[in-house]
C-alpha positions as CSV (number, residue, x, y, z in Angstrom):
1,X,92.7,109.2,93.9
2,X,96.4,108.1,93.9
3,X,95.6,104.8,92.7
4,X,93.5,106.2,89.9
5,X,96.2,108.3,88.8
6,X,98.7,105.6,88.8
7,X,96.4,103.4,86.6
8,X,96.0,106.3,84.1
9,X,99.7,106.9,84.1
10,X,100.4,103.1,83.5
11,X,97.8,103.1,80.5
12,X,99.3,106.2,79.1
13,X,102.9,104.8,79.2
14,X,101.8,101.6,77.6
15,X,99.9,103.2,74.9
16,X,102.7,106.0,74.0
17,X,99.7,108.1,72.3
18,X,98.6,105.2,70.1
19,X,94.9,104.5,69.6
20,X,93.8,102.2,72.4
21,X,91.5,99.3,71.7
22,X,90.0,97.7,74.7
23,X,88.5,94.2,74.9
24,X,85.1,95.4,76.4
25,X,82.1,93.5,77.9
26,X,80.5,96.1,79.9
27,X,81.7,94.5,83.0
28,X,83.6,96.2,85.7
29,X,87.1,95.2,84.8
30,X,87.1,96.2,81.0
31,X,85.0,99.3,81.9
32,X,87.7,100.4,84.3
33,X,90.3,99.9,81.6
34,X,88.1,101.8,79.1
35,X,87.7,104.7,81.4
36,X,91.4,105.0,82.2
37,X,92.3,105.1,78.5
38,X,89.8,107.9,77.8
39,X,90.9,109.8,80.9
40,X,94.5,109.4,79.8
41,X,93.5,111.3,76.7
42,X,93.9,108.4,74.3
43,X,91.7,107.9,71.2
44,X,89.9,104.9,72.5
45,X,87.8,102.1,70.9
46,X,85.8,99.5,72.8
47,X,85.9,96.3,71.2
48,X,82.6,94.5,72.1
49,X,82.1,90.8,71.6
50,X,78.8,90.2,70.1
51,X,77.1,86.7,69.7
52,X,73.8,84.8,70.3
53,X,75.0,84.5,74.0
54,X,74.9,88.1,74.5
55,X,71.6,89.4,75.9
56,X,70.1,92.4,74.0
57,X,70.0,94.2,77.5
58,X,73.5,93.6,78.2
59,X,74.4,94.8,74.5
60,X,72.4,98.0,75.1
61,X,73.9,98.5,78.7
62,X,77.5,98.2,77.1
63,X,77.0,100.7,74.5
64,X,75.3,103.0,77.1
65,X,78.3,102.8,79.5
66,X,80.9,103.4,76.7
67,X,78.9,106.5,75.5
68,X,78.9,107.8,78.9
69,X,82.6,107.3,79.3
70,X,83.3,108.8,75.8
71,X,84.6,105.8,73.9
72,X,83.5,104.5,70.5
73,X,82.3,101.1,70.2
74,X,83.2,98.6,67.5
75,X,81.3,95.3,67.6
76,X,83.1,92.1,66.9
77,X,81.2,88.8,66.1
78,X,82.4,86.0,68.4
79,X,81.7,82.3,67.9
80,X,82.0,80.9,71.6
81,X,78.8,78.9,71.2
82,X,80.6,76.9,68.7
83,X,82.9,75.6,71.4
84,X,82.2,72.3,73.2
85,X,83.7,73.8,76.3
86,X,81.4,76.6,76.3
87,X,78.3,74.3,75.6
88,X,79.4,72.1,78.4
89,X,78.5,74.9,80.8
90,X,80.9,73.6,83.5
91,X,81.3,77.0,85.2
92,X,84.0,78.2,83.0
93,X,82.0,79.9,80.3
94,X,83.5,83.3,80.8
95,X,86.9,81.8,79.8
96,X,85.5,80.7,76.5
97,X,83.7,84.1,75.9
98,X,87.0,85.9,76.7
99,X,89.1,83.4,74.6
100,X,86.8,83.9,71.5
101,X,87.0,87.6,71.7
102,X,90.8,87.6,72.1
103,X,91.1,85.4,69.2
104,X,89.1,87.8,67.0
105,X,91.2,90.7,68.2
106,X,94.5,88.9,67.4
107,X,93.2,88.4,63.9
108,X,92.3,92.1,63.5
109,X,95.5,93.3,65.1
110,X,97.4,91.4,62.3
111,X,95.8,93.6,59.6
112,X,96.3,96.9,61.7
113,X,99.1,99.3,61.9
114,X,101.7,99.9,64.7
115,X,99.7,103.1,65.8
116,X,97.3,100.9,67.7
117,X,97.5,98.9,70.9
118,X,95.1,96.6,72.5
119,X,94.2,96.5,76.3
120,X,92.6,93.7,78.3
121,X,91.1,94.0,81.9
122,X,91.1,91.1,84.1
123,X,91.5,89.8,87.6
124,X,94.8,88.1,88.7
125,X,92.7,85.0,89.7
126,X,91.2,84.9,86.2
127,X,94.5,85.1,84.6
128,X,95.8,82.2,86.5
129,X,92.8,80.1,85.3
130,X,93.5,81.2,81.8
131,X,97.1,80.0,82.0
132,X,96.2,76.6,83.4
133,X,93.7,76.1,80.4
134,X,96.1,77.4,77.8
135,X,98.7,74.8,79.1
136,X,96.1,72.2,79.1
137,X,95.1,72.5,75.4
138,X,98.7,72.3,74.4
139,X,99.5,69.3,76.7
140,X,96.3,67.6,75.3
141,X,97.4,68.0,72.0
142,X,100.9,66.6,72.5
143,X,99.3,63.7,74.4
144,X,96.9,62.9,71.6
145,X,99.8,62.9,69.0
146,X,101.9,60.4,71.1
147,X,104.4,63.2,72.2
148,X,104.5,62.0,75.6
149,X,105.7,62.4,78.4
150,X,105.9,66.1,77.7
151,X,105.3,69.4,79.4
152,X,104.1,72.8,78.0
153,X,105.4,75.8,80.3
154,X,103.7,79.1,80.2
155,X,105.9,82.5,79.7
156,X,103.3,85.0,78.6
157,X,103.2,85.1,74.7
158,X,105.6,82.0,74.7
159,X,104.9,78.4,75.3
160,X,108.2,76.2,75.9
161,X,107.6,72.7,75.1
162,X,109.6,70.0,77.1
163,X,110.0,66.5,75.7
164,X,112.7,63.9,75.9
165,X,115.4,64.3,73.5
166,X,114.4,61.1,71.6
167,X,111.3,62.9,70.6
168,X,112.8,66.0,69.2
169,X,112.9,64.9,65.6
170,X,109.2,64.0,65.8
171,X,108.2,67.4,67.0
172,X,110.3,69.4,64.6
173,X,109.1,67.4,61.5
174,X,106.1,68.3,59.4
175,X,103.3,67.8,59.5
176,X,103.2,67.5,63.3
177,X,105.6,70.5,63.8
178,X,103.2,72.8,61.9
179,X,100.1,71.2,63.4
180,X,101.7,71.8,66.8
181,X,102.5,75.5,66.1
182,X,98.7,76.0,65.0
183,X,97.4,74.3,68.2
184,X,99.7,76.6,70.3
185,X,98.4,79.8,68.5
186,X,94.8,78.5,68.9
187,X,95.7,78.2,72.7
188,X,96.7,81.8,72.8
189,X,100.6,81.7,72.4
190,X,102.3,83.9,69.8
191,X,105.6,81.8,69.8
192,X,106.4,78.2,70.3
193,X,109.9,77.1,71.6
194,X,111.3,73.6,72.0
195,X,113.5,73.3,75.2
196,X,116.8,71.5,74.1
197,X,117.2,70.6,77.8
198,X,114.6,68.1,77.3
199,X,111.9,67.2,79.9
200,X,113.0,68.8,83.3
201,X,111.1,68.5,86.5
202,X,110.4,71.9,88.1
203,X,111.8,73.7,85.2
204,X,109.2,76.4,85.2
205,X,110.9,78.1,88.3
206,X,114.3,78.1,86.3
207,X,115.4,81.5,84.8
208,X,115.2,81.8,81.1
209,X,118.8,83.1,81.0
210,X,121.8,82.6,83.5
211,X,124.5,84.9,84.3
C-alpha cells in the first residue's frame, strides 16, 4: 500500500494537474502507470499503438482494461512492421513496437499545448536495452559517413558526440550536420551536442559540469 501511494504521489507531482497521456499497450507496465494516473485524479488518456502486428483480441483487451480503470483510449497508427529490425524477428521486436509508438507520440506532443504530459512505463532492464540501441543507431550513422573514430554518449534526451578535433568542421558543416541531427532525432534524442573535448576514453563517467 505504501508503494502504491508513493507511485501515485510521484505521478501526481510529475503531472502537476496536466492531462496525462500514457503510452499504453495493455501490458503490466503501462497498465500500472495508467491506473496510477487515474487514481491520482488526473484526466488520463491511454495512447494505444495500433498496427497490423496487433492482434484483434489484444486490441479488445487493451480497450477493456482501460475502460475498467476509467481512462479514455486514443488509438495511434504505428508502423513498426516497416522496420527491417522488426521484420528480422531477432528477439527485440518489443523495442521496435515501443520506438514506433514513442516516435508517433513525439510528433503528436509537438502539436499539443503545455497542459499535457506523457508517461511511459518500462522496466529498468528494458531501458538499458533501449539506451544501447539508441547509441548504436547514432554510431552506425557516424561510421557510415566516415566520421570515425567516434562515440555517442547517452545523457537522457541528449546525445553527446565525441570525435577527434580534426573532424569537428566536417560534423558541423551541412549537409552532414543536418543529416546527423535528423539521425539522432530518429534514434529518440531531442538534442545533439558536439563535445569540444574531442574523443575521450571513459568520458561517459565524467560529470557534465565541474565545480
